[in-house]
SEKEFI-777987 format. One record per residue (C-alpha): residue number from 0; x, z, y; residue in three letters. Coordinates in steps of 0.02 Angstrom, whole numbers, plus 50000, padded with zeros to 5 digits. Each point is the difference from the previous one (the first is absolute). Example, Ala and Ser with C-alpha at 12.3 -4.5 7.8 and 13.67 -1.06 7.14 Angstrom:
2
<r i="0" xx="50615" zz="50390" yy="49775" aa="ALA"/>
<r i="1" xx="50069" zz="49967" yy="50172" aa="SER"/>
//
This chain:
313
<r i="0" xx="50000" zz="50000" yy="50000" aa="UNK"/>
<r i="1" xx="50063" zz="49957" yy="50175" aa="UNK"/>
<r i="2" xx="49975" zz="50143" yy="50124" aa="UNK"/>
<r i="3" xx="50009" zz="49979" yy="50187" aa="UNK"/>
<r i="4" xx="49924" zz="50041" yy="50169" aa="UNK"/>
<r i="5" xx="49818" zz="49959" yy="50033" aa="UNK"/>
<r i="6" xx="49992" zz="50068" yy="50177" aa="UNK"/>
<r i="7" xx="50099" zz="50096" yy="50130" aa="UNK"/>
<r i="8" xx="49962" zz="50113" yy="50147" aa="UNK"/>
<r i="9" xx="50081" zz="50121" yy="50120" aa="UNK"/>
<r i="10" xx="49969" zz="50124" yy="50139" aa="UNK"/>
<r i="11" xx="50111" zz="50073" yy="50136" aa="UNK"/>
<r i="12" xx="49948" zz="50133" yy="50128" aa="UNK"/>
<r i="13" xx="49968" zz="49950" yy="50180" aa="UNK"/>
<r i="14" xx="50123" zz="50122" yy="50080" aa="UNK"/>
<r i="15" xx="50166" zz="49916" yy="50043" aa="UNK"/>
<r i="16" xx="50158" zz="50103" yy="50025" aa="UNK"/>
<r i="17" xx="50141" zz="49897" yy="50076" aa="UNK"/>
<r i="18" xx="50185" zz="50033" yy="50004" aa="UNK"/>
<r i="19" xx="49980" zz="50040" yy="50185" aa="UNK"/>
<r i="20" xx="49874" zz="50134" yy="49953" aa="UNK"/>
<r i="21" xx="50126" zz="50079" yy="49881" aa="UNK"/>
<r i="22" xx="50131" zz="50002" yy="50137" aa="UNK"/>
<r i="23" xx="49892" zz="50131" yy="50085" aa="UNK"/>
<r i="24" xx="49999" zz="50122" yy="49854" aa="UNK"/>
<r i="25" xx="50167" zz="49978" yy="49912" aa="UNK"/>
<r i="26" xx="50177" zz="49948" yy="50047" aa="UNK"/>
<r i="27" xx="49997" zz="49815" yy="49958" aa="UNK"/>
<r i="28" xx="49973" zz="49834" yy="50086" aa="UNK"/>
<r i="29" xx="49910" zz="49837" yy="49971" aa="UNK"/>
<r i="30" xx="50158" zz="49895" yy="49982" aa="UNK"/>
<r i="31" xx="50075" zz="50116" yy="49869" aa="UNK"/>
<r i="32" xx="49842" zz="49997" yy="49894" aa="UNK"/>
<r i="33" xx="49974" zz="49812" yy="50013" aa="UNK"/>
<r i="34" xx="50178" zz="49950" yy="49960" aa="UNK"/>
<r i="35" xx="50016" zz="50116" yy="49850" aa="UNK"/>
<r i="36" xx="49827" zz="49987" yy="49925" aa="UNK"/>
<r i="37" xx="49906" zz="49854" yy="50078" aa="UNK"/>
<r i="38" xx="49856" zz="50119" yy="50044" aa="UNK"/>
<r i="39" xx="49920" zz="49989" yy="50173" aa="UNK"/>
<r i="40" xx="49840" zz="50098" yy="49969" aa="UNK"/>
<r i="41" xx="49899" zz="50082" yy="49863" aa="UNK"/>
<r i="42" xx="49819" zz="50049" yy="49969" aa="UNK"/>
<r i="43" xx="49954" zz="50184" yy="49988" aa="UNK"/>
<r i="44" xx="49835" zz="50066" yy="49933" aa="UNK"/>
<r i="45" xx="49901" zz="50124" yy="50103" aa="UNK"/>
<r i="46" xx="49986" zz="50178" yy="49935" aa="UNK"/>
<r i="47" xx="49823" zz="49971" yy="49938" aa="UNK"/>
<r i="48" xx="50051" zz="49848" yy="49896" aa="UNK"/>
<r i="49" xx="50077" zz="50043" yy="49831" aa="UNK"/>
<r i="50" xx="50082" zz="49899" yy="49864" aa="UNK"/>
<r i="51" xx="49837" zz="49969" yy="49906" aa="UNK"/>
<r i="52" xx="49916" zz="49932" yy="50157" aa="UNK"/>
<r i="53" xx="50132" zz="49865" yy="50018" aa="UNK"/>
<r i="54" xx="49999" zz="49964" yy="49813" aa="UNK"/>
<r i="55" xx="49811" zz="49979" yy="50003" aa="UNK"/>
<r i="56" xx="50006" zz="49874" yy="50143" aa="UNK"/>
<r i="57" xx="50140" zz="49898" yy="49919" aa="UNK"/>
<r i="58" xx="49907" zz="50002" yy="49834" aa="UNK"/>
<r i="59" xx="49839" zz="49938" yy="50081" aa="UNK"/>
<r i="60" xx="50098" zz="49858" yy="50081" aa="UNK"/>
<r i="61" xx="50078" zz="49951" yy="49833" aa="UNK"/>
<r i="62" xx="49833" zz="50003" yy="49909" aa="UNK"/>
<r i="63" xx="49924" zz="49888" yy="50135" aa="UNK"/>
<r i="64" xx="50148" zz="49880" yy="49986" aa="UNK"/>
<r i="65" xx="49978" zz="49995" yy="49811" aa="UNK"/>
<r i="66" xx="49812" zz="49975" yy="50022" aa="UNK"/>
<r i="67" xx="49971" zz="50145" yy="49881" aa="UNK"/>
<r i="68" xx="49883" zz="50148" yy="49995" aa="UNK"/>
<r i="69" xx="50065" zz="50179" yy="49976" aa="UNK"/>
<r i="70" xx="49902" zz="50015" yy="49837" aa="UNK"/>
<r i="71" xx="50111" zz="49862" yy="49927" aa="UNK"/>
<r i="72" xx="50157" zz="50105" yy="50016" aa="UNK"/>
<r i="73" xx="50053" zz="50087" yy="49837" aa="UNK"/>
<r i="74" xx="50152" zz="50096" yy="50061" aa="UNK"/>
<r i="75" xx="50067" zz="50058" yy="50168" aa="UNK"/>
<r i="76" xx="50186" zz="50035" yy="50020" aa="UNK"/>
<r i="77" xx="50061" zz="50073" yy="50165" aa="UNK"/>
<r i="78" xx="50186" zz="50005" yy="50038" aa="UNK"/>
<r i="79" xx="50038" zz="50138" yy="50124" aa="UNK"/>
<r i="80" xx="50112" zz="50150" yy="50034" aa="UNK"/>
<r i="81" xx="49887" zz="50064" yy="50138" aa="UNK"/>
<r i="82" xx="49831" zz="50037" yy="49919" aa="UNK"/>
<r i="83" xx="49867" zz="50094" yy="50098" aa="UNK"/>
<r i="84" xx="50030" zz="50148" yy="49882" aa="UNK"/>
<r i="85" xx="50092" zz="50017" yy="49833" aa="UNK"/>
<r i="86" xx="49831" zz="49974" yy="49917" aa="UNK"/>
<r i="87" xx="49877" zz="49920" yy="49987" aa="UNK"/>
<r i="88" xx="50097" zz="49838" yy="50001" aa="UNK"/>
<r i="89" xx="49979" zz="49875" yy="50140" aa="UNK"/>
<r i="90" xx="49942" zz="49879" yy="49866" aa="UNK"/>
<r i="91" xx="49856" zz="50115" yy="49953" aa="UNK"/>
<r i="92" xx="49951" zz="50023" yy="50182" aa="UNK"/>
<r i="93" xx="49989" zz="49815" yy="50035" aa="UNK"/>
<r i="94" xx="49915" zz="49967" yy="49832" aa="UNK"/>
<r i="95" xx="49857" zz="50106" yy="50063" aa="UNK"/>
<r i="96" xx="49999" zz="49927" yy="50176" aa="UNK"/>
<r i="97" xx="50007" zz="49820" yy="49939" aa="UNK"/>
<r i="98" xx="49862" zz="50028" yy="49873" aa="UNK"/>
<r i="99" xx="50115" zz="49939" yy="49860" aa="UNK"/>
<r i="100" xx="49899" zz="50100" yy="49874" aa="UNK"/>
<r i="101" xx="50075" zz="49912" yy="49848" aa="UNK"/>
<r i="102" xx="50182" zz="50029" yy="50046" aa="UNK"/>
<r i="103" xx="50126" zz="50123" yy="49933" aa="UNK"/>
<r i="104" xx="50117" zz="50061" yy="50136" aa="UNK"/>
<r i="105" xx="50174" zz="50074" yy="50021" aa="UNK"/>
<r i="106" xx="50144" zz="50008" yy="50122" aa="UNK"/>
<r i="107" xx="50176" zz="49934" yy="49970" aa="UNK"/>
<r i="108" xx="50154" zz="50081" yy="50079" aa="UNK"/>
<r i="109" xx="50153" zz="49888" yy="50017" aa="UNK"/>
<r i="110" xx="50024" zz="50011" yy="50188" aa="UNK"/>
<r i="111" xx="50035" zz="49833" yy="50086" aa="UNK"/>
<r i="112" xx="50005" zz="49910" yy="49831" aa="UNK"/>
<r i="113" xx="49828" zz="50071" yy="49955" aa="UNK"/>
<r i="114" xx="49902" zz="49840" yy="50027" aa="UNK"/>
<r i="115" xx="50114" zz="49907" yy="49880" aa="UNK"/>
<r i="116" xx="49973" zz="50135" yy="49869" aa="UNK"/>
<r i="117" xx="49813" zz="49989" yy="50031" aa="UNK"/>
<r i="118" xx="49994" zz="49811" yy="49980" aa="UNK"/>
<r i="119" xx="50100" zz="50004" yy="49839" aa="UNK"/>
<r i="120" xx="49891" zz="50141" yy="49931" aa="UNK"/>
<r i="121" xx="49845" zz="49898" yy="50042" aa="UNK"/>
<r i="122" xx="50074" zz="49850" yy="49910" aa="UNK"/>
<r i="123" xx="50021" zz="50100" yy="49840" aa="UNK"/>
<r i="124" xx="49820" zz="50063" yy="50000" aa="UNK"/>
<r i="125" xx="49931" zz="49826" yy="50032" aa="UNK"/>
<r i="126" xx="50110" zz="49912" yy="49871" aa="UNK"/>
<r i="127" xx="49945" zz="50121" yy="49865" aa="UNK"/>
<r i="128" xx="49816" zz="49969" yy="50043" aa="UNK"/>
<r i="129" xx="49980" zz="50184" yy="50041" aa="UNK"/>
<r i="130" xx="49939" zz="49958" yy="50175" aa="UNK"/>
<r i="131" xx="49948" zz="49837" yy="50080" aa="UNK"/>
<r i="132" xx="50019" zz="50032" yy="50188" aa="UNK"/>
<r i="133" xx="50120" zz="50126" yy="50075" aa="UNK"/>
<r i="134" xx="50012" zz="50051" yy="50183" aa="UNK"/>
<r i="135" xx="50176" zz="50046" yy="50053" aa="UNK"/>
<r i="136" xx="50025" zz="50086" yy="50168" aa="UNK"/>
<r i="137" xx="50161" zz="50050" yy="50089" aa="UNK"/>
<r i="138" xx="49968" zz="50125" yy="50139" aa="UNK"/>
<r i="139" xx="50097" zz="50127" yy="50102" aa="UNK"/>
<r i="140" xx="49973" zz="50120" yy="50143" aa="UNK"/>
<r i="141" xx="50185" zz="50032" yy="50024" aa="UNK"/>
<r i="142" xx="49972" zz="50069" yy="50174" aa="UNK"/>
<r i="143" xx="49941" zz="50164" yy="49923" aa="UNK"/>
<r i="144" xx="50165" zz="50028" yy="49907" aa="UNK"/>
<r i="145" xx="50116" zz="49933" yy="50136" aa="UNK"/>
<r i="146" xx="50104" zz="50119" yy="50106" aa="UNK"/>
<r i="147" xx="49974" zz="49929" yy="50174" aa="UNK"/>
<r i="148" xx="50154" zz="50090" yy="50062" aa="UNK"/>
<r i="149" xx="50113" zz="49915" yy="49872" aa="UNK"/>
<r i="150" xx="50060" zz="49839" yy="50080" aa="UNK"/>
<r i="151" xx="50073" zz="49935" yy="49836" aa="UNK"/>
<r i="152" xx="49829" zz="49989" yy="49917" aa="UNK"/>
<r i="153" xx="49861" zz="50006" yy="50130" aa="UNK"/>
<r i="154" xx="50045" zz="49827" yy="50067" aa="UNK"/>
<r i="155" xx="49972" zz="49920" yy="49830" aa="UNK"/>
<r i="156" xx="49829" zz="50042" yy="49934" aa="UNK"/>
<r i="157" xx="49820" zz="49948" yy="50030" aa="UNK"/>
<r i="158" xx="49828" zz="50016" yy="49921" aa="UNK"/>
<r i="159" xx="49890" zz="49871" yy="49914" aa="UNK"/>
<r i="160" xx="49926" zz="49932" yy="49840" aa="UNK"/>
<r i="161" xx="50000" zz="49839" yy="49900" aa="UNK"/>
<r i="162" xx="49904" zz="49951" yy="49844" aa="UNK"/>
<r i="163" xx="49984" zz="49868" yy="49866" aa="UNK"/>
<r i="164" xx="49867" zz="49964" yy="49871" aa="UNK"/>
<r i="165" xx="50081" zz="49945" yy="49838" aa="UNK"/>
<r i="166" xx="49926" zz="49910" yy="49851" aa="UNK"/>
<r i="167" xx="50015" zz="49849" yy="49887" aa="UNK"/>
<r i="168" xx="50054" zz="49839" yy="50086" aa="UNK"/>
<r i="169" xx="50017" zz="49821" yy="49939" aa="UNK"/>
<r i="170" xx="50142" zz="49950" yy="49886" aa="UNK"/>
<r i="171" xx="50172" zz="49997" yy="50079" aa="UNK"/>
<r i="172" xx="49950" zz="50107" yy="50149" aa="UNK"/>
<r i="173" xx="50019" zz="50186" yy="50029" aa="UNK"/>
<r i="174" xx="50145" zz="50116" yy="49960" aa="UNK"/>
<r i="175" xx="50137" zz="49903" yy="49912" aa="UNK"/>
<r i="176" xx="50128" zz="50139" yy="49985" aa="UNK"/>
<r i="177" xx="50036" zz="50175" yy="50065" aa="UNK"/>
<r i="178" xx="50133" zz="50134" yy="50008" aa="UNK"/>
<r i="179" xx="49975" zz="50187" yy="50026" aa="UNK"/>
<r i="180" xx="50141" zz="50125" yy="50010" aa="UNK"/>
<r i="181" xx="50051" zz="50175" yy="50050" aa="UNK"/>
<r i="182" xx="50155" zz="50104" yy="50032" aa="UNK"/>
<r i="183" xx="49946" zz="50181" yy="50006" aa="UNK"/>
<r i="184" xx="50176" zz="50055" yy="50043" aa="UNK"/>
<r i="185" xx="49973" zz="49920" yy="50170" aa="UNK"/>
<r i="186" xx="49846" zz="50103" yy="50036" aa="UNK"/>
<r i="187" xx="50100" zz="50116" yy="50111" aa="UNK"/>
<r i="188" xx="50029" zz="49859" yy="50124" aa="UNK"/>
<r i="189" xx="49815" zz="49979" yy="50046" aa="UNK"/>
<r i="190" xx="49869" zz="50134" yy="49973" aa="UNK"/>
<r i="191" xx="49868" zz="50112" yy="50076" aa="UNK"/>
<r i="192" xx="50077" zz="50169" yy="50039" aa="UNK"/>
<r i="193" xx="49910" zz="50143" yy="49912" aa="UNK"/>
<r i="194" xx="50019" zz="50123" yy="50144" aa="UNK"/>
<r i="195" xx="49962" zz="49892" yy="50152" aa="UNK"/>
<r i="196" xx="49889" zz="49872" yy="49916" aa="UNK"/>
<r i="197" xx="50092" zz="49864" yy="50096" aa="UNK"/>
<r i="198" xx="50089" zz="49842" yy="49940" aa="UNK"/>
<r i="199" xx="50188" zz="50016" yy="49976" aa="UNK"/>
<r i="200" xx="50106" zz="49844" yy="49985" aa="UNK"/>
<r i="201" xx="50185" zz="49968" yy="49980" aa="UNK"/>
<r i="202" xx="49991" zz="49836" yy="50094" aa="UNK"/>
<r i="203" xx="50174" zz="49939" yy="49955" aa="UNK"/>
<r i="204" xx="49977" zz="50022" yy="49812" aa="UNK"/>
<r i="205" xx="49823" zz="49931" yy="49997" aa="UNK"/>
<r i="206" xx="50058" zz="49847" yy="50097" aa="UNK"/>
<r i="207" xx="50143" zz="49969" yy="49877" aa="UNK"/>
<r i="208" xx="49880" zz="50015" yy="49853" aa="UNK"/>
<r i="209" xx="49869" zz="49887" yy="50078" aa="UNK"/>
<r i="210" xx="50115" zz="49856" yy="50054" aa="UNK"/>
<r i="211" xx="50064" zz="49993" yy="49821" aa="UNK"/>
<r i="212" xx="49838" zz="50026" yy="49904" aa="UNK"/>
<r i="213" xx="49876" zz="49893" yy="50098" aa="UNK"/>
<r i="214" xx="50099" zz="49837" yy="49983" aa="UNK"/>
<r i="215" xx="50048" zz="50039" yy="49820" aa="UNK"/>
<r i="216" xx="49822" zz="50034" yy="49944" aa="UNK"/>
<r i="217" xx="49937" zz="49846" yy="50091" aa="UNK"/>
<r i="218" xx="50123" zz="49888" yy="49909" aa="UNK"/>
<r i="219" xx="49961" zz="50086" yy="49834" aa="UNK"/>
<r i="220" xx="49812" zz="49964" yy="50007" aa="UNK"/>
<r i="221" xx="50028" zz="49821" yy="50056" aa="UNK"/>
<r i="222" xx="50113" zz="49968" yy="49850" aa="UNK"/>
<r i="223" xx="49882" zz="50092" yy="49882" aa="UNK"/>
<r i="224" xx="49859" zz="49886" yy="50060" aa="UNK"/>
<r i="225" xx="50105" zz="49849" yy="49953" aa="UNK"/>
<r i="226" xx="50032" zz="49945" yy="50178" aa="UNK"/>
<r i="227" xx="50145" zz="49980" yy="50121" aa="UNK"/>
<r i="228" xx="50019" zz="50070" yy="50176" aa="UNK"/>
<r i="229" xx="49955" zz="49833" yy="50079" aa="UNK"/>
<r i="230" xx="49830" zz="50007" yy="49915" aa="UNK"/>
<r i="231" xx="49944" zz="50152" yy="50101" aa="UNK"/>
<r i="232" xx="49869" zz="49957" yy="50131" aa="UNK"/>
<r i="233" xx="49978" zz="50172" yy="50078" aa="UNK"/>
<r i="234" xx="50079" zz="50173" yy="49997" aa="UNK"/>
<r i="235" xx="49905" zz="50161" yy="50034" aa="UNK"/>
<r i="236" xx="50127" zz="50142" yy="50009" aa="UNK"/>
<r i="237" xx="49970" zz="50184" yy="50035" aa="UNK"/>
<r i="238" xx="49999" zz="50014" yy="50190" aa="UNK"/>
<r i="239" xx="50128" zz="50140" yy="50016" aa="UNK"/>
<r i="240" xx="50136" zz="49925" yy="50107" aa="UNK"/>
<r i="241" xx="50030" zz="49822" yy="50059" aa="UNK"/>
<r i="242" xx="50182" zz="50005" yy="49946" aa="UNK"/>
<r i="243" xx="49952" zz="50046" yy="49821" aa="UNK"/>
<r i="244" xx="49866" zz="49866" yy="50000" aa="UNK"/>
<r i="245" xx="50125" zz="49871" yy="50064" aa="UNK"/>
<r i="246" xx="50121" zz="50045" yy="49859" aa="UNK"/>
<r i="247" xx="49866" zz="49952" yy="49874" aa="UNK"/>
<r i="248" xx="49954" zz="49842" yy="50093" aa="UNK"/>
<r i="249" xx="50180" zz="49942" yy="50014" aa="UNK"/>
<r i="250" xx="50032" zz="50035" yy="49815" aa="UNK"/>
<r i="251" xx="49852" zz="49889" yy="49957" aa="UNK"/>
<r i="252" xx="50059" zz="49869" yy="50126" aa="UNK"/>
<r i="253" xx="49826" zz="49975" yy="50072" aa="UNK"/>
<r i="254" xx="49958" zz="49961" yy="50180" aa="UNK"/>
<r i="255" xx="49943" zz="50133" yy="50123" aa="UNK"/>
<r i="256" xx="49822" zz="49934" yy="50011" aa="UNK"/>
<r i="257" xx="49979" zz="50027" yy="49813" aa="UNK"/>
<r i="258" xx="50016" zz="50189" yy="50013" aa="UNK"/>
<r i="259" xx="49860" zz="50119" yy="50050" aa="UNK"/>
<r i="260" xx="50048" zz="50108" yy="50150" aa="UNK"/>
<r i="261" xx="49882" zz="50137" yy="50056" aa="UNK"/>
<r i="262" xx="50135" zz="50131" yy="50028" aa="UNK"/>
<r i="263" xx="50010" zz="49954" yy="50184" aa="UNK"/>
<r i="264" xx="49822" zz="50056" yy="50038" aa="UNK"/>
<r i="265" xx="49960" zz="50123" yy="49861" aa="UNK"/>
<r i="266" xx="50165" zz="50082" yy="49950" aa="UNK"/>
<r i="267" xx="50024" zz="50067" yy="49824" aa="UNK"/>
<r i="268" xx="49830" zz="50035" yy="49919" aa="UNK"/>
<r i="269" xx="50075" zz="50051" yy="49831" aa="UNK"/>
<r i="270" xx="49880" zz="49952" yy="49859" aa="UNK"/>
<r i="271" xx="49889" zz="49908" yy="50125" aa="UNK"/>
<r i="272" xx="50133" zz="49885" yy="50072" aa="UNK"/>
<r i="273" xx="50002" zz="49866" yy="49864" aa="UNK"/>
<r i="274" xx="49810" zz="49983" yy="49982" aa="UNK"/>
<r i="275" xx="49977" zz="49997" yy="50190" aa="UNK"/>
<r i="276" xx="50131" zz="49864" yy="50017" aa="UNK"/>
<r i="277" xx="49926" zz="49906" yy="49852" aa="UNK"/>
<r i="278" xx="49823" zz="50008" yy="50070" aa="UNK"/>
<r i="279" xx="50053" zz="49945" yy="50174" aa="UNK"/>
<r i="280" xx="50103" zz="49857" yy="49929" aa="UNK"/>
<r i="281" xx="49855" zz="49936" yy="49895" aa="UNK"/>
<r i="282" xx="49875" zz="50012" yy="50141" aa="UNK"/>
<r i="283" xx="50121" zz="49916" yy="50121" aa="UNK"/>
<r i="284" xx="50018" zz="49853" yy="49881" aa="UNK"/>
<r i="285" xx="50183" zz="50033" yy="49960" aa="UNK"/>
<r i="286" xx="49965" zz="50017" yy="49813" aa="UNK"/>
<r i="287" xx="49904" zz="49859" yy="49918" aa="UNK"/>
<r i="288" xx="49936" zz="49949" yy="49830" aa="UNK"/>
<r i="289" xx="50138" zz="49968" yy="49872" aa="UNK"/>
<r i="290" xx="50135" zz="50083" yy="50108" aa="UNK"/>
<r i="291" xx="50135" zz="50097" yy="49906" aa="UNK"/>
<r i="292" xx="50001" zz="50170" yy="50085" aa="UNK"/>
<r i="293" xx="50124" zz="50143" yy="49975" aa="UNK"/>
<r i="294" xx="49951" zz="50179" yy="50042" aa="UNK"/>
<r i="295" xx="50138" zz="50131" yy="50002" aa="UNK"/>
<r i="296" xx="50015" zz="50181" yy="50055" aa="UNK"/>
<r i="297" xx="50099" zz="50160" yy="49983" aa="UNK"/>
<r i="298" xx="49965" zz="50181" yy="50039" aa="UNK"/>
<r i="299" xx="50025" zz="50183" yy="49969" aa="UNK"/>
<r i="300" xx="50032" zz="50054" yy="49823" aa="UNK"/>
<r i="301" xx="50103" zz="49895" yy="50014" aa="UNK"/>
<r i="302" xx="49884" zz="49863" yy="49939" aa="UNK"/>
<r i="303" xx="49989" zz="49812" yy="50014" aa="UNK"/>
<r i="304" xx="49887" zz="49860" yy="49945" aa="UNK"/>
<r i="305" xx="49986" zz="49812" yy="50014" aa="UNK"/>
<r i="306" xx="49890" zz="49862" yy="49933" aa="UNK"/>
<r i="307" xx="49984" zz="49813" yy="50008" aa="UNK"/>
<r i="308" xx="49827" zz="49923" yy="50002" aa="UNK"/>
<r i="309" xx="49922" zz="49830" yy="50013" aa="UNK"/>
<r i="310" xx="49868" zz="50018" yy="50135" aa="UNK"/>
<r i="311" xx="49821" zz="49950" yy="49970" aa="UNK"/>
<r i="312" xx="49848" zz="50037" yy="49895" aa="UNK"/>
//
């Protein structure tokens, strides 16, 4: 069975926080942030908007794009490290709000690589005929675990949600290959501190890991799919840092216009960054039927994931 994406959707909060805004609260400046990260602004959810609210809106958008009713969804997988509360899961909350009464629901925790883990998990359930249609959501409210006095992290993160409805697609389309990985020994480089509740990141070490792993995983899934680098039509990398993204693009030897870039306006949305970038790219007409698309991300854990898919239903 060929398993792919039937519809995509996303949501980002209205509130925009620019680099100039951050200059007023922490010792940093717009030029420093832009040249090192590629970020100019990010979206921040209001206090009364939680993770499940954003997930619900992105899920509704994806269902509409897939022309599917909530009752047709058999499983909901939500990738997040910032749930409303430890339990119930965000997946259960949006199952109720969507009216997806026939769906099982659970959250997946793999940080910024979470959406990749969710997509691959969905693929397994569909291929085994356990479930027919699976809703995968990547969502984060990172603003609530960000130390806004820490200039090394507060400039990076934003809030948002992206979603995809997955199911059986026509022969030759869908996910052609994937790679998931982890290095638990690197967990100390990027984590949520137990005492403060804030994100801690060893930027230098995470950068070194990412510029090696993102290009390597991208090449691996292309080869596993039986293709060469020149066959890739579009790249959707985790939107963490423009320099890391460029390392992957250059390794694949693809042109700049063939890479999704939302980092400039949204920052790093962790598990939400890839599905947001994917949804925007599809709706902007940058990804078309039969395109060979590579999705690749990395995150805390340390974790990583990549997949190659032939776009279309």
